[in-house]
C-alpha positions as a Python dict, from the first residue, in 0.01 Angstrom:
ca = {
    (1, 'M'): (0, 0, 0),
    (2, 'A'): (-158, 12, 341),
    (3, 'G'): (-97, 202, 661),
    (4, 'Y'): (-191, 130, 1020),
    (5, 'S'): (-141, 308, 1350),
    (6, 'R'): (-178, 241, 1720),
    (7, 'K'): (-116, 432, 2038),
    (8, 'T'): (57, 238, 2312),
    (9, 'A'): (180, 301, 2663),
    (10, 'L'): (508, 124, 2581),
    (11, 'P'): (820, 330, 2525),
    (12, 'I'): (971, 330, 2175),
    (13, 'R'): (1250, 90, 2273),
    (14, 'E'): (1001, -176, 2389),
    (15, 'V'): (788, -140, 2075),
    (16, 'L'): (1094, -204, 1859),
    (17, 'E'): (1203, -497, 2080),
    (18, 'R'): (862, -660, 2042),
    (19, 'A'): (876, -609, 1666),
    (20, 'R'): (1217, -783, 1660),
    (21, 'E'): (1064, -1082, 1840),
    (22, 'V'): (726, -1105, 1666),
    (23, 'L'): (771, -1009, 1300),
    (24, 'P'): (1048, -1256, 1207),
    (25, 'A'): (874, -1542, 1388),
    (26, 'R'): (522, -1471, 1269),
    (27, 'I'): (576, -1348, 912),
    (28, 'G'): (933, -1450, 831),
    (29, 'L'): (1052, -1092, 783),
    (30, 'R'): (1410, -988, 853),
    (31, 'N'): (1520, -654, 996),
    (32, 'T'): (1692, -464, 715),
    (33, 'K'): (1717, -121, 875),
    (34, 'E'): (1673, 21, 1224),
    (35, 'S'): (1696, 359, 1394),
    (36, 'D'): (1601, 502, 1732),
    (37, 'H'): (1246, 566, 1606),
    (38, 'G'): (1172, 287, 1364),
    (39, 'A'): (1266, -18, 1164),
    (40, 'T'): (1218, -173, 822),
    (41, 'Y'): (1143, -543, 779),
    (42, 'T'): (1155, -727, 446),
    (43, 'G'): (1077, -1081, 334),
    (44, 'E'): (881, -1293, 86),
    (45, 'E'): (555, -1143, 214),
    (46, 'G'): (674, -788, 137),
    (47, 'T'): (811, -489, 327),
    (48, 'V'): (684, -306, 634),
    (49, 'I'): (819, 19, 774),
    (50, 'L'): (755, 79, 1144),
    (51, 'S'): (781, 424, 1295),
    (52, 'A'): (739, 511, 1663),
    (53, 'H'): (726, 854, 1827),
    (54, 'R'): (659, 941, 2189),
    (55, 'H'): (389, 1200, 2262),
    (56, 'G'): (339, 1250, 2635),
    (57, 'P'): (227, 924, 2797),
    (58, 'F'): (179, 744, 2463),
    (59, 'T'): (390, 621, 2176),
    (60, 'E'): (231, 655, 1834),
    (61, 'V'): (327, 353, 1624),
    (62, 'T'): (267, 353, 1248),
    (63, 'A'): (319, 65, 1010),
    (64, 'S'): (324, 106, 633),
    (65, 'T'): (329, -197, 405),
    (66, 'D'): (382, -239, 34),
    (67, 'R'): (91, -485, 5),
    (68, 'L'): (-285, -461, -22),
    (69, 'R'): (-491, -455, 295),
    (70, 'T'): (-605, -809, 219),
    (71, 'S'): (-256, -965, 227),
    (72, 'R'): (-135, -1204, 495),
    (73, 'M'): (135, -957, 597),
    (74, 'D'): (-118, -680, 654),
    (75, 'Y'): (-327, -913, 869),
    (76, 'E'): (-20, -1004, 1076),
    (77, 'I'): (85, -639, 1113),
    (78, 'Q'): (-260, -558, 1249),
    (79, 'R'): (-228, -850, 1492),
    (80, 'F'): (115, -724, 1602),
    (81, 'L'): (-18, -375, 1668),
    (82, 'N'): (-304, -522, 1874),
    (83, 'L'): (-46, -692, 2097),
    (84, 'L'): (80, -353, 2211),
    (85, 'P'): (-88, -241, 2535),
    (86, 'Y'): (-294, 75, 2498),
    (87, 'E'): (-283, 189, 2861),
    (88, 'P'): (-15, 131, 3128),
    (89, 'E'): (-206, -149, 3302),
    (90, 'D'): (-332, -306, 2978),
    (91, 'E'): (-169, -633, 2878),
    (92, 'G'): (-248, -607, 2508),
    (93, 'G'): (-331, -926, 2332),
    (94, 'P'): (-518, -1099, 2056),
    (95, 'G'): (-852, -979, 1929),
    (96, 'S'): (-1168, -1171, 1999),
    (97, 'G'): (-1130, -1376, 1679),
    (98, 'D'): (-765, -1470, 1731),
    (99, 'P'): (-645, -1780, 1917),
    (100, 'K'): (-481, -1706, 2251),
}
């Protein structure tokens, strides 16, 4: 099991909207549970639980998976979190080793 976190300037609603767009397309996960502060996605690659809580100007996003840190899903979850902008004017985006 692995856990990841990221602070973002996005509100909770936008974090969850982006997850709905990215995770099914990129990893083939389906949304199996959702609340105002999180969502659970499940598929052949495994399960990830997203949680988002607003603290002042930032939203703290955590992702917990049921796979090892070396799995494809964990790699894709890290990529998803990197897409979230850190500061209000930040666009977010791929890391230096990821294709644009």
